[in-house]
N, C-alpha and C positions, 0 to 999 in steps of 0.2 A: 384513050382506048382502054378497056378494062376486061381482063379475062379471069374467070374463076377456075381454079384447079384444085380438086379434092386432094387433101393431104392428111397425113396421120400425125401431124404435130399437135401435141396437146397443149392446152393453155396458151395459145399464141396471142392472147390478149395481154399476156405479161411481157415485161421488157425482154428483148432478145438476150441470149447469153453469149458470153465470149466463147468462140469456137464454132459458131454457125458459119457454114462456107457457101460462098457463091463462086463458081469456077467460070471464068470467061476465056474462051479459047483454050490456051495452054497455061494460062496464068490463074493461080488460085488466089482468091481475094477473100479476106477474113473480115467480117463485120460483127457488130453487136458489142454489148458491154456486159459487165458483171451485173448480178441482181441488184436492182434498186438504183442503177446509175444511168444517166443520160448517154445516148450513144453519139456523143460529139467528141470523143477523143480521136487522136490521130490514127487512121487506118490506111493501109495500102489499098489501092484500087487500080482499075485497068480500063483502057479504051480498047476499040476493036483491033487496033494495030499491035496491041500488046505493050505499048509503052506505059509506064506507070509513074505516078507522082504521089506526093504526100500532101495532106491537108485536112482540115476539118470540114464537117458537113456544111457549115455556114460559110467558110472562107474560101474554099477552093471552087474555082469556076471551070475547072477542066471537066471532060466528059465523066459522068457519074453513073455507077450502078450501086445502089444502096438497098439494104434490107432493113425495114423499119417496122417494128411490131409484127403484124401478120401480113406485110406487104413487101413486094419487091418493086423498086422504082427504077426506071431506066429513062434517061433523057440525055440529049446531046450525044447520043451513041448509037452505033449500028452493031448489034451483036448477033452472031450466028447461033451460038448455043449458050444457055445459062443452065449449069447443073447445080442443084441445091441439095446438099446433105443435111438432113434434118433428124435431130435427136427426138425420139418419142418416148414417152412414159406410159403409153397404153397400147395394147394390141387390138383394141376395139375401133374399127374404122368409123362407126357412127359417132364416136365421141370426139372426132377430129374437127378442128376449126379450118374451113377452107382458106387457102392462101390467095392473095390477090396480086396481080401484076399491074402496075401502073406505068404506062408508057407516055412519057411526057414529050414536050417539044424537042423535035430532032432525034427522037428515039425510035429504034426499030429492033425487034427480037424475032429471030427466025424459029428457034426451038428453046423450049423450056423443060428441063428435066428434073425430077426429084428422086432422091434415094433416101430411104428411111432406115434408121438404125434404132432398134428398141432398146431403151435404157431406163431402168427403174428410177424412181425417185431417190435422190440422195437423202439419207436419213437426216432428220432434224436433230441436232445436238444441242446440249446445253451451252448457253453463253457463259463467258467467264463470271459475269455477275450472278447468273443463276446457279453455277456450280458453287460459288462462294456461299450463296444463301443456303443451299442444301448442306454444305459442310458445317456452316455456323449452327444450323438447326440440330444436326446430328450431335455436335459437340455439346450443345446445351442440353440435349436429351440425356446423354450419358452422364454429364455432371450432376443432373437432377435425380437420376434414377439408379445410378450404380453406386449404391451404398450398401453396407451390411445391415440387413434387416434381421434383428434378433427374433421378435415374436410378431407376426404379421397382424394378429388380433388386437395389439395394444396400439390403437390409432392415436391416442393422445399422450402417450408416455414418451417423453423426449429421449429417454434412454434406449428406446426401441430401434431407432435408426442411427447408425453410427457411420462416420466418414471412414472411408477405406484406410486412410493414413493412420487412424487411431487404433485399428484392430486387425488389419490384414497381415497375415503371417505367411511368408513364402512356403510353399508345399514341398514335400519330398517327391521329387520327379526323377524318373530314369528315362534314358533315351537309348534306342538301339543304334549301334555303330554300324555304318554302311560299309561292311567289308565281308570277306568270305568266312569269317569266323562267327558271325551273328551274335555279337555280345552287345551289352548295353552299359552305358556309363551314367553316373548321377549328374543331373543338370544343376549347375551351381546357381543359376538365377532364372526366375520364371520367364523373363523376357527372351531367353534363348529358344523358346519354342516357336518364335516367329520365323517362318521360312524366309531365307534370303537368297536361295538359288533354286534353280529348276530341278525337279518339279516343285512348284510353290505351294506344297500341301503338307499339313501336319495333322496327325491323328493322336488324340489324347484319350486314353481309356482309364477308367477307374470305377470303383464300386460306388453305391449310392452314398451321398454325403461326404465324398472324399474331397470335395472343393473344386470340382471341375467348373461349375457354373460361375462361382466367385472368381476363379482364375480368368475366365473370358471377360467377365464384367470389369475386372482390374485392368486388363489389356485394353478395353474399350475406353475406360476412364483415363488411362495413361495417354492414349491417342488424343483424347479431347483436351487433355492438358499439356499435350506436346512433350510427354516424358518418355516416349518410345525412342529406340535408336533413330538417328537422323533420317535414314532412308525411308523408314516407316512413318515418321511424323509428317514427311513431305507428301505422302499419299493423301489425296483430297477426300476420299470417301471411305468410311468404315461401317459396315452393317452387322449388327449383332442379331442373328436369327435364332429364334427358339423353336425347335422343331416340334414340341408338343402342341404348338398352334398351327402347324402346317398339315394340310391334308393332301391326298393324292390329286395331282393336277395343278397344285399351287406353283407358280413361277417365282423366281427371285423378286421380281418387281412387285408382285402381288403380295408377297410375304412381307416386304418392307412396309407397305402401306397398311396391310392388314394388322401388323403389330404396332402401327403408329410410331415407327421411328421418325417419320416425316409427317407433317400435318396435312390435313385434308385440302387446305388451299394450295400447297405445292402439288398434291395429287391431281387436283382439277386443272391446274395451269400448265404443268409440263411433266406429267407422268411418263408419256411416251418418249419425250426428249431425254429424260433421265435413263430410261431403259436402253435407248439408242446409245447414250454415252457410255453406259456399262458395257454393252456389246462391243463397242469400238475402242474402248480404253480400259481393258480389263487389268492392265498393269498399274492403273491408278486407283484400284479397289482392294480393300481388305474386307474379307468375309469371315466372320466368326460364327460357326454353326454349333449351337448348344444342344446337347442331349439327342443325338441321332436315334438312340434307342427308344426315345418317347414318340417317334414319328408314327403317326397313326396308319400310314400305308405300309405296304410290303416293300422291303428293301431287296434289291438284287433281282427284280423281275426282268422279263424281256422288254418291257416298256418302262424304263426308269423315268422319274420326273426330272425337272430341270435342275433342282437343288442336289438331287442325288448325282446327276451328271457333273455338277460342279465338284462335289466331293471326290468323285472318281476321276477328276481331271479330264473329262471329255467335253467340257464346256468352261469358258473363261479360264483357259489354261494359264494365263499370265497373271491372274489375280492370286493375291496371298490369302490362303484359305486354311483355317484351323477348325477342326471338328472335334467335339467331345462325345463320348458315349460310354456306356457300360461295356464290360469286356466282351460279352457274348455277341454284340453287334459289331464290335471292333474287328473280330476275327472274320466276320462276314465281309467287311469292307476290304480288309487286307487280301482276302481270297479273291475278291472281284478285281482288285487293283494292286497286285503284288509289287509291280515296279514303282508305283507311285510313292508308297510309304516306306521304301528302303531308306533308313537314316532318318526318317521323319515320324517315327512311331514311338510314342511316349506312353508312360504309365504313371499316373498320379497315385501315390501310395498313402495320401493323407498327411498325417504328422508323424515325426519321430518323437521319441520321449522327450528329447530336448525342446522340440517345437511345441509340444503340449505344455511344457513348463513356461515357455516363452508366451504362449497364448494366455494362459491363466494370469500370469503376472501383468500382461498388457491389459487384460479385461478388467482387473481390479485396480489397476493404476496405483494410486497413493496408499490404498488399503492393503499394505504388505502383509500384515498379520493374517488377514482373512485369506489372501492368496496362499500363504505358506500352509495354513491349516487345511485348506482344501487339498493342496498338493500332497500333503502327508496322508490324508484319507485315501486319495486316489492311488498312491503308492502302495498303501496297506491292503487295498482291495484288488489290486491289479488292474484298476481302470485306466491308469496312466499309460500302460502298454497294451490295453485292450480296446474297449469301445471309444476311449477318449482320443485315440489316434484317428478316428473318423472326425473330421472337423465339426460337422453338424452336431455330433454327439458331445464333443468337448464344449461347444457353445451352449447346448441345453443344460449340461451339468453346472456350468458356471452360473447361468441364470437361476437355476433351482436353488443352488447354494447361496446365491446372493440374497434371494428373496425369502428362502426358508430357513437358511442356516441350520440344515438338518443333516443327520448322518446319511450318507449315500446308500441307497439299496444295492444288494449284491447281484440282482438279476436285471436284465434289460426289460423284461416284462414289467417288473415293479417300477423301473425308472420311467417308462412311458405312462404307466398308470398314474404315477405321481404327477407327470407333466400334464396329462389330460385333466386331472383334478385342479391343477394350478391354472390351466387354461380357462376352466369354468369360473374360477374365482376372479380371474382378470376380467372376464367378460362381464360378470355381474357388476364390477366397479366401473368399467370403461364404457359400456354400451348403454345409451340412453333408451334405445328401443329394445325392450326385453322380450324373450320368447316364453310363452306359458310352459309350465311344467309338463303338461300333456304333449305339447308340440315338441318339447325337447326330446322326450322319449321316442316319439315317432321319427324324428329327424335323425337321431343317432342310429336307430335301427335300420332306417332306409339308406343312410349314408354308408353304413357297413356293407350293405349289399352293393351299392355303387362302387365302393372301393374294391371289392372282390372281382366283380365283372370287368372293371377297368383294368385291374392288375392282370387278369387272365388274358385280356385282349391288348396288353401292352399300352394302355391309354391312361393318361393323367389329366387331360383337358376334356371337360364335358359341357355339352350344349344343353340349354334349357329343354326339358322334356325327355332327355336321354336317360333311359333306365328308370328314373323317378321324376316326379312332377317338379315344376319350377318353384313352387311354394317351399318345398323341403330344401331346395338348394338355397333359397334366399335365407331361410331360417338358419341354415348351417353357416351362412356368412355372418349372420348376426351373432351367432354363438362363437365365432372365431374358428370354426372347423374347416371352412373353405375360404378361398379367396375368390372374388369376382374380378374378372378382366373383360374388357370390351375390345372385341376384335372387329375390324372392318372387312367385309366380304362383298363379293359381287352379288347383286340381287339375283335370285333364282327366277323370278318372274320379270323378265326384261320388258314385257309388254306394258307393264304398269308405268314405265317411264315415257315422258315425252320424247319425240324424235330428237336424236342428237345427244340425249342425256342418259343412254343406256349404261354407261360405265360408272355412274355415280356410285359411291360406296354405300353399303348397307351395314349398320352397327348392330352386332349381335352380342348377347351376353354369354360368356362362358365362365366355367367354374373349375377350380383346381385345388388339390391339397398343396399345402405350402412346402411339403417335401414328400418324396416317395416313401420314406420310412414310416410316415404317419398313415399314408394310404395302406401300407403293408399291415400296420397295427390295426386299423379298422377292418381290413380284409380278414384278419385272424378272428376278429370279434364276430364278423358274419359267420365264418366256419364254425365257431364255437356255439352258435345258436342253432345249428343244424341238428336234426335227429342223427343219432350215431351211425346208423347204417348208410344214410345219405352222405354223411361226412366222410366215412371210409371210401365210398364210391367216388366222391369228388377228388379226394387226395390221389386215389389210384389213377384217375383219368388225367389229372393236372400235373402230377409229379411222377413220371415214369422211370427216371434213371438218376444217376449220381449228379450229372451236370445240372439238371433241373432242380435237384435238391439244393444244390449250392446257390442257384439263382433265387430260390425261395427260402433262403436260410432264415431271414427275419420273420416271415409269416409262421414258419414252423416253430421257431423259438417262442414267438408270441403265443401261438396256440398251445404250446406246452405249458405256458404259464397260466392257463385257465384254471379257475378255482373248482371246476367240475372234474373230478378224477378220471371218469370214463373219457372225457374229452382230452385231457392233458396227456393221456398215453397214446393217442392216435398218431402223433408224429413219430414216436419211437417205433410203433408198429409199421408205419410207412417206411422208415429207414430200414427196418428188419426185412421187409419184403424186397427192397431194392438190393440189399447186400446179398440176399440169398440167390438173386438172379443175375448178378454181375458176372461178366466173363473174365474180369481181371483179378478176381479174388484169389486164385491159386498163385498167380504171378506176384501179387502183392505180398502174400505170406512168404513166398521164397525170395523176395527182394530182386525179382527179375524185371520189374517195370522201370522205365527210365525215370529220372528224377522228377520232371514235371508231372507225370502221371502218378508217381508215388506221392507227391505233395497233394495232388487233387484227391486221391483216395484217403490220405490221412485227414484232409479237411472235412471229408464226409464223416469219418470217425469222430473228429472233434465236435462236429454238429451234433452227433449222437449224445455225447456226454454233456454238451451244453444244453441240449433239450431236457436231458435228465435233471440237471441242476435247476433249470428254469421251472420244472414241474414241482420242485421241492418234494419229491416222491419219498425221500427217506427210505429207499430200498424197495419201495412198492413195486417198481418196474424191473427189479433184478432178474426176474424170470425171462424177460424180453432181452435184457442185456446178455444173459447167458446164452440165449439162442444165437446172438450175434458173435460172441467171442468164442463160442464152441467151433465156429467155422472160420472166424477172422482173427488173426493176431492183433492184440492191443499194442500196436507199435506207434510211438509218438516221437518223431524226430524234430529237433529244433522247436519244441513247443513253446508257446507264448504263456505268460502268466495267467491269462484268462483260461486257457486250456488246462493248465496245472491246477488252477482254482477248481474247475469243473471235475477234474480227475480226483482231487482231494475229497470233494464232496461225494462222488460215486464210491470211492474206496471206504469212506467213513461209515457208510451204511451197508457194508458188505455182509454183516451179520455172522462173521466167522468167530467172534469172541463174545459178543454181548447177546447172542441168541436173536431169534426173529421177532421183531416188534409187531409183525402182522398176524402170525399164526401161533405165537407163544412157544414154539419149539426151541430147545436148547441148542447151543451152537455145535454140540457134538452130533446132533441128529441131522439126517438129510432133510433139507428144506428147499423148496423151489425159489424162495426169496433170498437164499444165501448166494452171494455173488461168487462166481467161479470163473477164473481166467486161466486159460492154458498157458499163454505166452504173453507176458507183460514186459514192455521195454520202453524206456525213456533214453533217447540218444541225442548227443550234441555233436554235430559235425561241422567242419569248415574246410576251406581249401586255401588256407593262408600259406602253408608250407608244403614242402615235398612230403614230409611225414604225414601231414593231414590228408593229402591226396592218396597216400598209400592205405590209410585207414578207410577212407571213403571208397576207394577202389575195392578193398576187400569186402566191405559191407554191401555194396550195391553192384550186382553183376553187370548191369547195363552200362555203367560208367566206363568200364574198360572197353567194351564194344564200341561205344560211341566215340571213345577217344581215338581208337584205331581208324575209324571211318574218317574222322576229321583230320587225322594225320595224312591219310591217302588223298583227301580233298585238297589240302593245303600244299602238299608236295608238288602238285601240278601247277602252282602259281609261280610267277617269276620272283626271283630273289628280291628284286627292287620293291615289288608290291608287298612282299612279306615284311620287309624292313619298315616300310611306311606304316603298315598295320601295327607292327611292334611298337613303334613310337606312340601310337594312340592308346595302346592298352597295357603298356609295360608296367604301370603302377598297380594294376590289378592282378598280375600274374604271381603265382606262389614263389616264395623264396626257396633257394636251394636247388634250382634246376638249370644253372648256366651251362652245364655240360651238354645239354640236349641241342639238337639242330634247331634252327629257327621255326621250321614247320611243326616239329614236335613240341616246342615250347608254346607256340601260339595255339596248339590244339587244346591246351588247358583252359584258355581264356573264357570260353562259354561256360564251362563248369564253374570256374571261379566267380563269374559274375552272377550266375544263378545262386550259388550258395551265399553270395553277398546279400542277396535279397530274400533269403530264406534263413533267418536267424531266430533263435529263441532267447528267452530270458527266464531266469529261474528264481524269481522272488518267492514263488509259492512251493519251491521244492521241499522245504522243510515241512510243510503241511502234508505233502503227499507222503513223505517218509513217516510221519506221525500216524497216518491212517492206513498204512500198507497192511498191518497185521489183521485188520478187520475183514479182509478179503482172502479167499482161498486161491492162491496162485501157485502154479506148478513150476513154470520157468520164469525167473526174475532176472532182469538185466537193467543195469544203468551204465551207459558208456559216455565218456567225454564230458561229464558234469563234475565240477569240483565238489568232492565229498569230504574234504579235509575237516570241516566243522561239523559234519553231520554223521560221520562214520560210527561213532559210538551209539547214537540213537538208532541208526539203521541196523546195525548188527544186533542190537538188543531186540528190536521188533522182529527181525528175521528169525531170531531164536524160537519165537512162538509159532512159526509157520512150518510145522513139522512135515507138511506135505511137499515141501520144496524139492525138486529134482535137479534144478539148475540155479546157480548164482554166478552172474557175470558182472564184475565191477571193473572192467578194463578202462585204463586211461581216466581215472577219477581222482588224480592227485594224492593217492594214499602213500604214506611213508611208513618208516620203521615203527613209529609210535602207534600206528593203527593196527599192527599185527596182533596185539593181545586181544583186541575186540573181535577180529576175525576168528582167532583161535577159540574164544568162548562160544561164538556162534556155531562153530562146527561141532561143538560138543553136544548140540541138540538136534542136528539135521541128519538124522540116521539114514534117511532115504535119499541123500544127496548123491547124484551121479557125476555132475560136472561142476567144477570150481575154476572160473577164469579170472585171473588177476594181472593181465598183461599191462605193460607200459605204466607201471607204478614203481617209484623208487623205494621198494620194500627193504632191500639190502639184507637185514637180518630177520629170517622167518622162522626161528626156532620155535616160537609160540604157536605158529600155525602148524608146523610139522608134528609137534607133540600131540595134536588133536586129530591127526589123520586117522588113527585107529578107531575113532568115533564114527567114521563114514566108510564103513566096509564096502559099500556099493559104488564108491567113487571110481570112475573109469577114465576121467579126464581132468588134468590139472595144468592149467596154462600159466606159466610164469615167465613168458617171453619179455625181455627188456625190463626186468625188475631189479637189475644191478645186484644180483646176490653175491654175497661174500663166499669165500672159500669154505668158512665154517658152515654156512647155510647149505652149500652144495653138499658137503659131507653129511650133515644131518639128513638132508633130503634123501641121499642115496641109501642111508641105513633104514629109513622108515618106509620107503616105497617097496612094494613087492613086485 
């Protein structure tokens, strides 16, 4: 006898699963096996009386109730009720397979009831062998591709691709400490950026060319070679995702195959299983996300993409994730996920001067003499503490010197121009498929336009036909100006695929500049080609404020290096427009800004003088600089050698001594090209000792206010927590403050760490001093810089600057032997109102006191902490009125 009963069990033609239930009377009887097994293992079963026995399907001759495949079989039994609980993976009744009841000899069933439980499919996961296959293919990919590529256009030069072990130099990294005082400490080894505790996220920010990409590639290679810490080596999957290839809507799994980290064969065979594995085993995955700032979509929208959710720790929260970005995007990420990146927020500063030396020596290897000669040139020009601290620039300088053995240019514009010419020479030697001269001109012009529009839209990766036609892109690749990359994407026209094959990948050609700095150089080239009114309008629209100026630093400097004078002055005019409209100008002049904002404003002024040097104006733009310095103090705190080099250039062509080279007027006459600076200051400050803190506190008003706020914040913390924090940061705290409470001591830590990262060097200080008399300066200050070897030259030059109203040489290591130079200087400065010489061991100042009658307008003389002798005090009393 056979009865058909509609049921919503799906795929009942498959083997029954362990856990399907048949209830007889009050006894629950479980039947079925695991997937792929025969249902012949021992199962409990029941007769109508409720007695049970054990046996197999074949061996037991007792009364039986069995469920086999899509049937229930009853024989040798009388059953009042059979209740079947069925798991279903579908809510559509029409898709169900009917269940059959087979009543055999001696069998009788009064009632048969079914209960349905909707249960989705269990995800298909990778098998152990499939996981090993993915891991091995990823490791092989990183071993083959994670190399240091010097010049991408030199395809056949074996010197072009170097193993990481031969040239990788650990970077200068700092990390914020997760505590109430918000300070950061230097990372001793690059592997320390790997998160080892929840939240498993790390964010690394740095400027272009600082080494962020190379750092992630080194970590990926270390994983492939099992050189990471043991806990990270054991993680079976690591994915290095380049965000410039990611578009809005891309999932992680799509990005993996789009960027060909795994082959097409794996994609076709078990892409879904890999995705399921990642979803269900996020603790077994490392994700390295390179260049979030190059992401083509908008970050931080109300509908974030999957990879953005990974970065923000809203998806795959157990995965170890490291993301790199330029600073502007880093602050967006932190704002969106402030709790995620406490203690996991890093900044890569590039190289220190010591690391530059190490890189050059490692680059040239056994050619020690060549390395030393280059290092001497780099030190003389200030490059070793300037652009060479950017790893990509350090690499390019070494390549140029190796192949040209030429004197290095002074400006970054000339350096990139030389590199571009070198690129063309390499291309002619290396590329068998040449581009005609006519096509070269067209390619370079159109590529410049592509670079600018891409830069404006934060785009580095370009599809064929985007902005310019595909032939131009291909020619640019042949010329070595672009790299071609093949990315796999889903087909936009799914109807063109046969049924069941709609997910096959489609390979597209994309193009990119090998580094963003070259895209910036080409963008400046495009701007330089524009008609002047159009160029000014573009700059006004694209660069509206100080922050944007700093983001566009290189394009502005490159544009300043244009050989067309009317074009080269546009960046200076742009900066003048911004400084006139900034709201922070008054506070900067009065030293009321906090230190980070002061540093940002100063970087803006440094960009101004760098653009002036890039233009090689020789004083041609002094009228524009005058408009800036009429409103803004020329204050430079902890300046680098590159900044001092640019300052020396600006001062040299001030026109105060040698007349105007542009209009022919003598230096005594008023001339718009004569540089005039109301308040000029070079200061060197630190936070190493209690005395340093006092000086800093007195100089910057906001330092004291912020200190008291931090004291109040920390005073609310438990003593145990403060002690734990103290152990972390005690080495960075200033000396000489043990008498303070723990909260007051720790309140200095953030200031100390900030000043640790804001340091100057004064290789070019002598050049600045040499060129001072060529500029009309009213108030002149040098604080905190050692002038013991340059005091005589400085005083001699200041003697010619009769318009001076103030001279401040506080804390400059002056001693008794320098007093005669200062005295001679006073004999010529009849308009001087203020003379400050504090914190110098002058002791005997008789030669200074004797000349005080030459400065009848002097109203302030500061000799604090100058260790004056009693004789000096007596002479001072007699000569002061």
